[in-house]
mmCIF entry with sequence, helices, sheets and N, C-alpha, C, O atoms, coordinates in Angstrom:
data_MODEL
# 
_entry.id   MODEL 
# 
_entity.id                         1 
_entity.type                       polymer 
_entity.pdbx_number_of_molecules   1 
# 
_entity_poly.entity_id                      1 
_entity_poly.type                           'polypeptide(L)' 
_entity_poly.nstd_linkage                   no 
_entity_poly.nstd_monomer                   no 
_entity_poly.pdbx_seq_one_letter_code       MEIINKSKMNLTWFGFYYKKTKKYIQTENPFNKNSNVATIIHCTNE 
_entity_poly.pdbx_seq_one_letter_code_can   MEIINKSKMNLTWFGFYYKKTKKYIQTENPFNKNSNVATIIHCTNE 
_entity_poly.pdbx_strand_id                 A 
# 
loop_
_entity_poly_seq.entity_id 
_entity_poly_seq.num 
_entity_poly_seq.mon_id 
_entity_poly_seq.hetero 
1 1  MET n 
1 2  GLU n 
1 3  ILE n 
1 4  ILE n 
1 5  ASN n 
1 6  LYS n 
1 7  SER n 
1 8  LYS n 
1 9  MET n 
1 10 ASN n 
1 11 LEU n 
1 12 THR n 
1 13 TRP n 
1 14 PHE n 
1 15 GLY n 
1 16 PHE n 
1 17 TYR n 
1 18 TYR n 
1 19 LYS n 
1 20 LYS n 
1 21 THR n 
1 22 LYS n 
1 23 LYS n 
1 24 TYR n 
1 25 ILE n 
1 26 GLN n 
1 27 THR n 
1 28 GLU n 
1 29 ASN n 
1 30 PRO n 
1 31 PHE n 
1 32 ASN n 
1 33 LYS n 
1 34 ASN n 
1 35 SER n 
1 36 ASN n 
1 37 VAL n 
1 38 ALA n 
1 39 THR n 
1 40 ILE n 
1 41 ILE n 
1 42 HIS n 
1 43 CYS n 
1 44 THR n 
1 45 ASN n 
1 46 GLU n 
# 
_struct_asym.id          A 
_struct_asym.entity_id   1 
# 
loop_
_struct_sheet.id 
_struct_sheet.type 
_struct_sheet.number_strands 
_struct_sheet.details 
AA1 ? 3 ? 
AA2 ? 2 ? 
# 
loop_
_struct_sheet_order.sheet_id 
_struct_sheet_order.range_id_1 
_struct_sheet_order.range_id_2 
_struct_sheet_order.offset 
_struct_sheet_order.sense 
AA1 1 2 ? anti-parallel 
AA1 2 3 ? anti-parallel 
AA2 1 2 ? anti-parallel 
# 
loop_
_struct_sheet_range.sheet_id 
_struct_sheet_range.id 
_struct_sheet_range.beg_label_comp_id 
_struct_sheet_range.beg_label_asym_id 
_struct_sheet_range.beg_label_seq_id 
_struct_sheet_range.pdbx_beg_PDB_ins_code 
_struct_sheet_range.end_label_comp_id 
_struct_sheet_range.end_label_asym_id 
_struct_sheet_range.end_label_seq_id 
_struct_sheet_range.pdbx_end_PDB_ins_code 
_struct_sheet_range.beg_auth_comp_id 
_struct_sheet_range.beg_auth_asym_id 
_struct_sheet_range.beg_auth_seq_id 
_struct_sheet_range.end_auth_comp_id 
_struct_sheet_range.end_auth_asym_id 
_struct_sheet_range.end_auth_seq_id 
AA1 1 GLU A 2  ? ASN A 5  ? GLU A 2  ASN A 5  
AA1 2 LYS A 8  ? THR A 12 ? LYS A 8  THR A 12 
AA1 3 VAL A 37 ? ILE A 41 ? VAL A 37 ILE A 41 
AA2 1 PHE A 16 ? TYR A 18 ? PHE A 16 TYR A 18 
AA2 2 LYS A 23 ? ILE A 25 ? LYS A 23 ILE A 25 
# 
loop_
_atom_site.group_PDB 
_atom_site.id 
_atom_site.type_symbol 
_atom_site.label_atom_id 
_atom_site.label_alt_id 
_atom_site.label_comp_id 
_atom_site.label_asym_id 
_atom_site.label_entity_id 
_atom_site.label_seq_id 
_atom_site.pdbx_PDB_ins_code 
_atom_site.Cartn_x 
_atom_site.Cartn_y 
_atom_site.Cartn_z 
_atom_site.occupancy 
_atom_site.B_iso_or_equiv 
_atom_site.pdbx_formal_charge 
_atom_site.auth_seq_id 
_atom_site.auth_comp_id 
_atom_site.auth_asym_id 
_atom_site.auth_atom_id 
_atom_site.pdbx_PDB_model_num 
ATOM 1   N N  . MET A 1 1  ? 0.786   -1.127  -0.005  1.00 0.00 ? 1  MET A N  1 
ATOM 2   C CA . MET A 1 1  ? 0.015   0.007   -0.060  1.00 0.00 ? 1  MET A CA 1 
ATOM 3   C C  . MET A 1 1  ? 0.943   1.199   -0.023  1.00 0.00 ? 1  MET A C  1 
ATOM 4   O O  . MET A 1 1  ? 1.911   1.272   0.734   1.00 0.00 ? 1  MET A O  1 
ATOM 5   N N  . GLU A 1 2  ? 0.584   2.128   -0.893  1.00 0.00 ? 2  GLU A N  1 
ATOM 6   C CA . GLU A 1 2  ? 1.301   3.476   -0.946  1.00 0.00 ? 2  GLU A CA 1 
ATOM 7   C C  . GLU A 1 2  ? 0.284   4.524   -0.711  1.00 0.00 ? 2  GLU A C  1 
ATOM 8   O O  . GLU A 1 2  ? -0.748  4.504   -1.381  1.00 0.00 ? 2  GLU A O  1 
ATOM 9   N N  . ILE A 1 3  ? 0.484   5.436   0.183   1.00 0.00 ? 3  ILE A N  1 
ATOM 10  C CA . ILE A 1 3  ? -0.275  6.570   0.513   1.00 0.00 ? 3  ILE A CA 1 
ATOM 11  C C  . ILE A 1 3  ? 0.308   7.724   -0.341  1.00 0.00 ? 3  ILE A C  1 
ATOM 12  O O  . ILE A 1 3  ? 1.474   8.108   -0.260  1.00 0.00 ? 3  ILE A O  1 
ATOM 13  N N  . ILE A 1 4  ? -0.647  8.238   -1.179  1.00 0.00 ? 4  ILE A N  1 
ATOM 14  C CA . ILE A 1 4  ? -0.297  9.370   -2.077  1.00 0.00 ? 4  ILE A CA 1 
ATOM 15  C C  . ILE A 1 4  ? -0.518  10.677  -1.427  1.00 0.00 ? 4  ILE A C  1 
ATOM 16  O O  . ILE A 1 4  ? 0.369   11.529  -1.372  1.00 0.00 ? 4  ILE A O  1 
ATOM 17  N N  . ASN A 1 5  ? -1.749  10.842  -0.913  1.00 0.00 ? 5  ASN A N  1 
ATOM 18  C CA . ASN A 1 5  ? -2.043  11.984  -0.032  1.00 0.00 ? 5  ASN A CA 1 
ATOM 19  C C  . ASN A 1 5  ? -3.098  11.609  0.956   1.00 0.00 ? 5  ASN A C  1 
ATOM 20  O O  . ASN A 1 5  ? -3.343  10.408  1.080   1.00 0.00 ? 5  ASN A O  1 
ATOM 21  N N  . LYS A 1 6  ? -3.743  12.463  1.665   1.00 0.00 ? 6  LYS A N  1 
ATOM 22  C CA . LYS A 1 6  ? -4.819  12.060  2.602   1.00 0.00 ? 6  LYS A CA 1 
ATOM 23  C C  . LYS A 1 6  ? -6.060  11.558  2.087   1.00 0.00 ? 6  LYS A C  1 
ATOM 24  O O  . LYS A 1 6  ? -6.867  11.012  2.840   1.00 0.00 ? 6  LYS A O  1 
ATOM 25  N N  . SER A 1 7  ? -6.305  11.724  0.678   1.00 0.00 ? 7  SER A N  1 
ATOM 26  C CA . SER A 1 7  ? -7.521  11.178  0.157   1.00 0.00 ? 7  SER A CA 1 
ATOM 27  C C  . SER A 1 7  ? -7.300  10.186  -0.992  1.00 0.00 ? 7  SER A C  1 
ATOM 28  O O  . SER A 1 7  ? -8.237  9.761   -1.669  1.00 0.00 ? 7  SER A O  1 
ATOM 29  N N  . LYS A 1 8  ? -5.926  9.810   -1.196  1.00 0.00 ? 8  LYS A N  1 
ATOM 30  C CA . LYS A 1 8  ? -5.687  8.816   -2.297  1.00 0.00 ? 8  LYS A CA 1 
ATOM 31  C C  . LYS A 1 8  ? -4.547  7.907   -1.896  1.00 0.00 ? 8  LYS A C  1 
ATOM 32  O O  . LYS A 1 8  ? -3.565  8.331   -1.286  1.00 0.00 ? 8  LYS A O  1 
ATOM 33  N N  . MET A 1 9  ? -4.706  6.652   -2.253  1.00 0.00 ? 9  MET A N  1 
ATOM 34  C CA . MET A 1 9  ? -3.649  5.576   -1.994  1.00 0.00 ? 9  MET A CA 1 
ATOM 35  C C  . MET A 1 9  ? -3.660  4.518   -3.108  1.00 0.00 ? 9  MET A C  1 
ATOM 36  O O  . MET A 1 9  ? -4.678  4.289   -3.761  1.00 0.00 ? 9  MET A O  1 
ATOM 37  N N  . ASN A 1 10 ? -2.607  3.942   -3.286  1.00 0.00 ? 10 ASN A N  1 
ATOM 38  C CA . ASN A 1 10 ? -2.424  2.763   -4.351  1.00 0.00 ? 10 ASN A CA 1 
ATOM 39  C C  . ASN A 1 10 ? -2.289  1.593   -3.490  1.00 0.00 ? 10 ASN A C  1 
ATOM 40  O O  . ASN A 1 10 ? -1.624  1.568   -2.454  1.00 0.00 ? 10 ASN A O  1 
ATOM 41  N N  . LEU A 1 11 ? -3.045  0.499   -4.044  1.00 0.00 ? 11 LEU A N  1 
ATOM 42  C CA . LEU A 1 11 ? -3.073  -0.715  -3.304  1.00 0.00 ? 11 LEU A CA 1 
ATOM 43  C C  . LEU A 1 11 ? -2.574  -1.861  -4.423  1.00 0.00 ? 11 LEU A C  1 
ATOM 44  O O  . LEU A 1 11 ? -3.171  -2.103  -5.471  1.00 0.00 ? 11 LEU A O  1 
ATOM 45  N N  . THR A 1 12 ? -1.422  -2.471  -3.993  1.00 0.00 ? 12 THR A N  1 
ATOM 46  C CA . THR A 1 12 ? -0.926  -3.481  -4.870  1.00 0.00 ? 12 THR A CA 1 
ATOM 47  C C  . THR A 1 12 ? -1.558  -4.837  -4.585  1.00 0.00 ? 12 THR A C  1 
ATOM 48  O O  . THR A 1 12 ? -1.438  -5.402  -3.498  1.00 0.00 ? 12 THR A O  1 
ATOM 49  N N  . TRP A 1 13 ? -2.239  -5.331  -5.622  1.00 0.00 ? 13 TRP A N  1 
ATOM 50  C CA . TRP A 1 13 ? -3.204  -6.641  -5.372  1.00 0.00 ? 13 TRP A CA 1 
ATOM 51  C C  . TRP A 1 13 ? -2.266  -7.767  -5.705  1.00 0.00 ? 13 TRP A C  1 
ATOM 52  O O  . TRP A 1 13 ? -1.666  -7.806  -6.780  1.00 0.00 ? 13 TRP A O  1 
ATOM 53  N N  . PHE A 1 14 ? -2.142  -8.719  -4.735  1.00 0.00 ? 14 PHE A N  1 
ATOM 54  C CA . PHE A 1 14 ? -1.428  -9.958  -4.695  1.00 0.00 ? 14 PHE A CA 1 
ATOM 55  C C  . PHE A 1 14 ? -2.486  -11.061 -4.769  1.00 0.00 ? 14 PHE A C  1 
ATOM 56  O O  . PHE A 1 14 ? -2.172  -12.144 -5.262  1.00 0.00 ? 14 PHE A O  1 
ATOM 57  N N  . GLY A 1 15 ? -3.743  -10.844 -4.300  1.00 0.00 ? 15 GLY A N  1 
ATOM 58  C CA . GLY A 1 15 ? -4.730  -11.935 -4.232  1.00 0.00 ? 15 GLY A CA 1 
ATOM 59  C C  . GLY A 1 15 ? -5.033  -12.240 -2.769  1.00 0.00 ? 15 GLY A C  1 
ATOM 60  O O  . GLY A 1 15 ? -4.510  -11.572 -1.877  1.00 0.00 ? 15 GLY A O  1 
ATOM 61  N N  . PHE A 1 16 ? -5.842  -13.206 -2.522  1.00 0.00 ? 16 PHE A N  1 
ATOM 62  C CA . PHE A 1 16 ? -6.256  -13.618 -1.193  1.00 0.00 ? 16 PHE A CA 1 
ATOM 63  C C  . PHE A 1 16 ? -5.333  -14.707 -0.878  1.00 0.00 ? 16 PHE A C  1 
ATOM 64  O O  . PHE A 1 16 ? -5.149  -15.565 -1.742  1.00 0.00 ? 16 PHE A O  1 
ATOM 65  N N  . TYR A 1 17 ? -4.662  -14.794 0.366   1.00 0.00 ? 17 TYR A N  1 
ATOM 66  C CA . TYR A 1 17 ? -3.787  -15.768 0.856   1.00 0.00 ? 17 TYR A CA 1 
ATOM 67  C C  . TYR A 1 17 ? -4.532  -16.869 1.558   1.00 0.00 ? 17 TYR A C  1 
ATOM 68  O O  . TYR A 1 17 ? -5.278  -16.590 2.497   1.00 0.00 ? 17 TYR A O  1 
ATOM 69  N N  . TYR A 1 18 ? -4.370  -18.087 1.154   1.00 0.00 ? 18 TYR A N  1 
ATOM 70  C CA . TYR A 1 18 ? -5.137  -19.196 1.641   1.00 0.00 ? 18 TYR A CA 1 
ATOM 71  C C  . TYR A 1 18 ? -4.116  -19.997 2.652   1.00 0.00 ? 18 TYR A C  1 
ATOM 72  O O  . TYR A 1 18 ? -3.136  -20.581 2.188   1.00 0.00 ? 18 TYR A O  1 
ATOM 73  N N  . LYS A 1 19 ? -4.354  -19.992 3.821   1.00 0.00 ? 19 LYS A N  1 
ATOM 74  C CA . LYS A 1 19 ? -3.394  -20.467 4.868   1.00 0.00 ? 19 LYS A CA 1 
ATOM 75  C C  . LYS A 1 19 ? -3.185  -21.939 4.775   1.00 0.00 ? 19 LYS A C  1 
ATOM 76  O O  . LYS A 1 19 ? -2.073  -22.435 4.954   1.00 0.00 ? 19 LYS A O  1 
ATOM 77  N N  . LYS A 1 20 ? -4.251  -22.642 4.496   1.00 0.00 ? 20 LYS A N  1 
ATOM 78  C CA . LYS A 1 20 ? -4.092  -24.090 4.422   1.00 0.00 ? 20 LYS A CA 1 
ATOM 79  C C  . LYS A 1 20 ? -3.079  -24.558 3.350   1.00 0.00 ? 20 LYS A C  1 
ATOM 80  O O  . LYS A 1 20 ? -2.323  -25.511 3.537   1.00 0.00 ? 20 LYS A O  1 
ATOM 81  N N  . THR A 1 21 ? -3.112  -23.857 2.263   1.00 0.00 ? 21 THR A N  1 
ATOM 82  C CA . THR A 1 21 ? -2.177  -24.263 1.093   1.00 0.00 ? 21 THR A CA 1 
ATOM 83  C C  . THR A 1 21 ? -1.003  -23.329 1.032   1.00 0.00 ? 21 THR A C  1 
ATOM 84  O O  . THR A 1 21 ? -0.070  -23.538 0.256   1.00 0.00 ? 21 THR A O  1 
ATOM 85  N N  . LYS A 1 22 ? -1.041  -22.323 1.827   1.00 0.00 ? 22 LYS A N  1 
ATOM 86  C CA . LYS A 1 22 ? 0.014   -21.339 1.890   1.00 0.00 ? 22 LYS A CA 1 
ATOM 87  C C  . LYS A 1 22 ? 0.341   -20.752 0.462   1.00 0.00 ? 22 LYS A C  1 
ATOM 88  O O  . LYS A 1 22 ? 1.494   -20.538 0.087   1.00 0.00 ? 22 LYS A O  1 
ATOM 89  N N  . LYS A 1 23 ? -0.758  -20.518 -0.280  1.00 0.00 ? 23 LYS A N  1 
ATOM 90  C CA . LYS A 1 23 ? -0.698  -19.873 -1.688  1.00 0.00 ? 23 LYS A CA 1 
ATOM 91  C C  . LYS A 1 23 ? -1.755  -18.865 -1.823  1.00 0.00 ? 23 LYS A C  1 
ATOM 92  O O  . LYS A 1 23 ? -2.819  -18.869 -1.205  1.00 0.00 ? 23 LYS A O  1 
ATOM 93  N N  . TYR A 1 24 ? -1.335  -17.938 -2.752  1.00 0.00 ? 24 TYR A N  1 
ATOM 94  C CA . TYR A 1 24 ? -2.391  -16.872 -3.077  1.00 0.00 ? 24 TYR A CA 1 
ATOM 95  C C  . TYR A 1 24 ? -3.318  -17.488 -4.020  1.00 0.00 ? 24 TYR A C  1 
ATOM 96  O O  . TYR A 1 24 ? -2.924  -18.303 -4.854  1.00 0.00 ? 24 TYR A O  1 
ATOM 97  N N  . ILE A 1 25 ? -4.687  -17.081 -3.904  1.00 0.00 ? 25 ILE A N  1 
ATOM 98  C CA . ILE A 1 25 ? -5.785  -17.516 -4.722  1.00 0.00 ? 25 ILE A CA 1 
ATOM 99  C C  . ILE A 1 25 ? -6.418  -16.244 -5.279  1.00 0.00 ? 25 ILE A C  1 
ATOM 100 O O  . ILE A 1 25 ? -6.140  -15.178 -4.731  1.00 0.00 ? 25 ILE A O  1 
ATOM 101 N N  . GLN A 1 26 ? -7.146  -16.266 -6.196  1.00 0.00 ? 26 GLN A N  1 
ATOM 102 C CA . GLN A 1 26 ? -7.835  -15.231 -6.971  1.00 0.00 ? 26 GLN A CA 1 
ATOM 103 C C  . GLN A 1 26 ? -6.877  -14.084 -7.113  1.00 0.00 ? 26 GLN A C  1 
ATOM 104 O O  . GLN A 1 26 ? -7.136  -13.033 -6.526  1.00 0.00 ? 26 GLN A O  1 
ATOM 105 N N  . THR A 1 27 ? -5.784  -14.197 -7.849  1.00 0.00 ? 27 THR A N  1 
ATOM 106 C CA . THR A 1 27 ? -4.755  -13.284 -8.038  1.00 0.00 ? 27 THR A CA 1 
ATOM 107 C C  . THR A 1 27 ? -5.009  -12.320 -9.070  1.00 0.00 ? 27 THR A C  1 
ATOM 108 O O  . THR A 1 27 ? -4.207  -11.396 -9.203  1.00 0.00 ? 27 THR A O  1 
ATOM 109 N N  . GLU A 1 28 ? -6.126  -12.415 -9.904  1.00 0.00 ? 28 GLU A N  1 
ATOM 110 C CA . GLU A 1 28 ? -6.476  -11.294 -10.766 1.00 0.00 ? 28 GLU A CA 1 
ATOM 111 C C  . GLU A 1 28 ? -7.061  -10.158 -9.997  1.00 0.00 ? 28 GLU A C  1 
ATOM 112 O O  . GLU A 1 28 ? -7.943  -10.324 -9.154  1.00 0.00 ? 28 GLU A O  1 
ATOM 113 N N  . ASN A 1 29 ? -6.538  -8.974  -10.314 1.00 0.00 ? 29 ASN A N  1 
ATOM 114 C CA . ASN A 1 29 ? -6.992  -7.833  -9.663  1.00 0.00 ? 29 ASN A CA 1 
ATOM 115 C C  . ASN A 1 29 ? -8.471  -7.545  -9.981  1.00 0.00 ? 29 ASN A C  1 
ATOM 116 O O  . ASN A 1 29 ? -8.821  -7.321  -11.140 1.00 0.00 ? 29 ASN A O  1 
ATOM 117 N N  . PRO A 1 30 ? -9.325  -7.549  -8.968  1.00 0.00 ? 30 PRO A N  1 
ATOM 118 C CA . PRO A 1 30 ? -10.829 -7.277  -9.226  1.00 0.00 ? 30 PRO A CA 1 
ATOM 119 C C  . PRO A 1 30 ? -11.131 -5.878  -9.649  1.00 0.00 ? 30 PRO A C  1 
ATOM 120 O O  . PRO A 1 30 ? -12.173 -5.631  -10.255 1.00 0.00 ? 30 PRO A O  1 
ATOM 121 N N  . PHE A 1 31 ? -10.226 -4.917  -9.341  1.00 0.00 ? 31 PHE A N  1 
ATOM 122 C CA . PHE A 1 31 ? -10.434 -3.464  -9.453  1.00 0.00 ? 31 PHE A CA 1 
ATOM 123 C C  . PHE A 1 31 ? -9.983  -3.020  -10.972 1.00 0.00 ? 31 PHE A C  1 
ATOM 124 O O  . PHE A 1 31 ? -10.632 -2.189  -11.608 1.00 0.00 ? 31 PHE A O  1 
ATOM 125 N N  . ASN A 1 32 ? -8.923  -3.597  -11.434 1.00 0.00 ? 32 ASN A N  1 
ATOM 126 C CA . ASN A 1 32 ? -8.299  -3.262  -12.748 1.00 0.00 ? 32 ASN A CA 1 
ATOM 127 C C  . ASN A 1 32 ? -7.578  -4.474  -13.276 1.00 0.00 ? 32 ASN A C  1 
ATOM 128 O O  . ASN A 1 32 ? -6.495  -4.837  -12.818 1.00 0.00 ? 32 ASN A O  1 
ATOM 129 N N  . LYS A 1 33 ? -8.214  -5.093  -14.259 1.00 0.00 ? 33 LYS A N  1 
ATOM 130 C CA . LYS A 1 33 ? -7.722  -6.352  -14.734 1.00 0.00 ? 33 LYS A CA 1 
ATOM 131 C C  . LYS A 1 33 ? -6.414  -6.227  -15.604 1.00 0.00 ? 33 LYS A C  1 
ATOM 132 O O  . LYS A 1 33 ? -5.735  -7.192  -15.957 1.00 0.00 ? 33 LYS A O  1 
ATOM 133 N N  . ASN A 1 34 ? -6.145  -4.869  -15.911 1.00 0.00 ? 34 ASN A N  1 
ATOM 134 C CA . ASN A 1 34 ? -4.942  -4.710  -16.698 1.00 0.00 ? 34 ASN A CA 1 
ATOM 135 C C  . ASN A 1 34 ? -3.724  -4.384  -15.838 1.00 0.00 ? 34 ASN A C  1 
ATOM 136 O O  . ASN A 1 34 ? -2.629  -4.221  -16.374 1.00 0.00 ? 34 ASN A O  1 
ATOM 137 N N  . SER A 1 35 ? -3.878  -4.290  -14.583 1.00 0.00 ? 35 SER A N  1 
ATOM 138 C CA . SER A 1 35 ? -2.686  -3.867  -13.699 1.00 0.00 ? 35 SER A CA 1 
ATOM 139 C C  . SER A 1 35 ? -2.898  -4.624  -12.296 1.00 0.00 ? 35 SER A C  1 
ATOM 140 O O  . SER A 1 35 ? -3.988  -5.091  -11.967 1.00 0.00 ? 35 SER A O  1 
ATOM 141 N N  . ASN A 1 36 ? -1.819  -4.692  -11.560 1.00 0.00 ? 36 ASN A N  1 
ATOM 142 C CA . ASN A 1 36 ? -1.880  -5.185  -10.215 1.00 0.00 ? 36 ASN A CA 1 
ATOM 143 C C  . ASN A 1 36 ? -2.025  -4.164  -9.139  1.00 0.00 ? 36 ASN A C  1 
ATOM 144 O O  . ASN A 1 36 ? -2.018  -4.449  -7.942  1.00 0.00 ? 36 ASN A O  1 
ATOM 145 N N  . VAL A 1 37 ? -2.168  -2.876  -9.656  1.00 0.00 ? 37 VAL A N  1 
ATOM 146 C CA . VAL A 1 37 ? -2.190  -1.693  -8.748  1.00 0.00 ? 37 VAL A CA 1 
ATOM 147 C C  . VAL A 1 37 ? -3.604  -1.192  -8.899  1.00 0.00 ? 37 VAL A C  1 
ATOM 148 O O  . VAL A 1 37 ? -4.055  -1.010  -10.030 1.00 0.00 ? 37 VAL A O  1 
ATOM 149 N N  . ALA A 1 38 ? -4.384  -0.941  -7.740  1.00 0.00 ? 38 ALA A N  1 
ATOM 150 C CA . ALA A 1 38 ? -5.635  -0.270  -7.707  1.00 0.00 ? 38 ALA A CA 1 
ATOM 151 C C  . ALA A 1 38 ? -5.526  1.090   -6.974  1.00 0.00 ? 38 ALA A C  1 
ATOM 152 O O  . ALA A 1 38 ? -4.993  1.159   -5.867  1.00 0.00 ? 38 ALA A O  1 
ATOM 153 N N  . THR A 1 39 ? -6.003  2.101   -7.567  1.00 0.00 ? 39 THR A N  1 
ATOM 154 C CA . THR A 1 39 ? -5.999  3.407   -6.908  1.00 0.00 ? 39 THR A CA 1 
ATOM 155 C C  . THR A 1 39 ? -7.229  3.651   -6.124  1.00 0.00 ? 39 THR A C  1 
ATOM 156 O O  . THR A 1 39 ? -8.305  3.577   -6.717  1.00 0.00 ? 39 THR A O  1 
ATOM 157 N N  . ILE A 1 40 ? -7.202  3.924   -4.902  1.00 0.00 ? 40 ILE A N  1 
ATOM 158 C CA . ILE A 1 40 ? -8.348  4.069   -3.988  1.00 0.00 ? 40 ILE A CA 1 
ATOM 159 C C  . ILE A 1 40 ? -8.500  5.575   -3.707  1.00 0.00 ? 40 ILE A C  1 
ATOM 160 O O  . ILE A 1 40 ? -7.532  6.244   -3.344  1.00 0.00 ? 40 ILE A O  1 
ATOM 161 N N  . ILE A 1 41 ? -9.694  6.088   -3.876  1.00 0.00 ? 41 ILE A N  1 
ATOM 162 C CA . ILE A 1 41 ? -9.803  7.624   -3.682  1.00 0.00 ? 41 ILE A CA 1 
ATOM 163 C C  . ILE A 1 41 ? -10.974 7.789   -2.743  1.00 0.00 ? 41 ILE A C  1 
ATOM 164 O O  . ILE A 1 41 ? -12.056 7.220   -2.895  1.00 0.00 ? 41 ILE A O  1 
ATOM 165 N N  . HIS A 1 42 ? -10.667 8.618   -1.755  1.00 0.00 ? 42 HIS A N  1 
ATOM 166 C CA . HIS A 1 42 ? -11.818 8.894   -0.785  1.00 0.00 ? 42 HIS A CA 1 
ATOM 167 C C  . HIS A 1 42 ? -12.768 9.900   -1.344  1.00 0.00 ? 42 HIS A C  1 
ATOM 168 O O  . HIS A 1 42 ? -12.410 10.926  -1.922  1.00 0.00 ? 42 HIS A O  1 
ATOM 169 N N  . CYS A 1 43 ? -14.053 9.523   -1.125  1.00 0.00 ? 43 CYS A N  1 
ATOM 170 C CA . CYS A 1 43 ? -15.088 10.327  -1.719  1.00 0.00 ? 43 CYS A CA 1 
ATOM 171 C C  . CYS A 1 43 ? -15.776 10.918  -0.551  1.00 0.00 ? 43 CYS A C  1 
ATOM 172 O O  . CYS A 1 43 ? -15.978 10.264  0.472   1.00 0.00 ? 43 CYS A O  1 
ATOM 173 N N  . THR A 1 44 ? -16.145 12.182  -0.699  1.00 0.00 ? 44 THR A N  1 
ATOM 174 C CA . THR A 1 44 ? -16.903 12.890  0.433   1.00 0.00 ? 44 THR A CA 1 
ATOM 175 C C  . THR A 1 44 ? -18.345 12.900  -0.029  1.00 0.00 ? 44 THR A C  1 
ATOM 176 O O  . THR A 1 44 ? -18.654 12.673  -1.199  1.00 0.00 ? 44 THR A O  1 
ATOM 177 N N  . ASN A 1 45 ? -19.243 13.180  0.961   1.00 0.00 ? 45 ASN A N  1 
ATOM 178 C CA . ASN A 1 45 ? -20.637 13.360  0.782   1.00 0.00 ? 45 ASN A CA 1 
ATOM 179 C C  . ASN A 1 45 ? -21.071 14.755  0.592   1.00 0.00 ? 45 ASN A C  1 
ATOM 180 O O  . ASN A 1 45 ? -22.242 15.069  0.809   1.00 0.00 ? 45 ASN A O  1 
ATOM 181 N N  . GLU A 1 46 ? -20.220 15.581  0.211   1.00 0.00 ? 46 GLU A N  1 
ATOM 182 C CA . GLU A 1 46 ? -20.520 17.089  0.269   1.00 0.00 ? 46 GLU A CA 1 
ATOM 183 C C  . GLU A 1 46 ? -21.158 17.486  -1.067  1.00 0.00 ? 46 GLU A C  1 
ATOM 184 O O  . GLU A 1 46 ? -21.492 18.653  -1.269  1.00 0.00 ? 46 GLU A O  1 
# 
């Protein structure tokens, strides 16, 4: 996770970690299928 500023951060997607098999599952980024980085932006209700 990389914090850009107080309302924006980048999340690097590795997938979900399954403890029993000690492997990552569902490794495709559900936010952006073309990149493993998702940008999260805080939205206000103003």
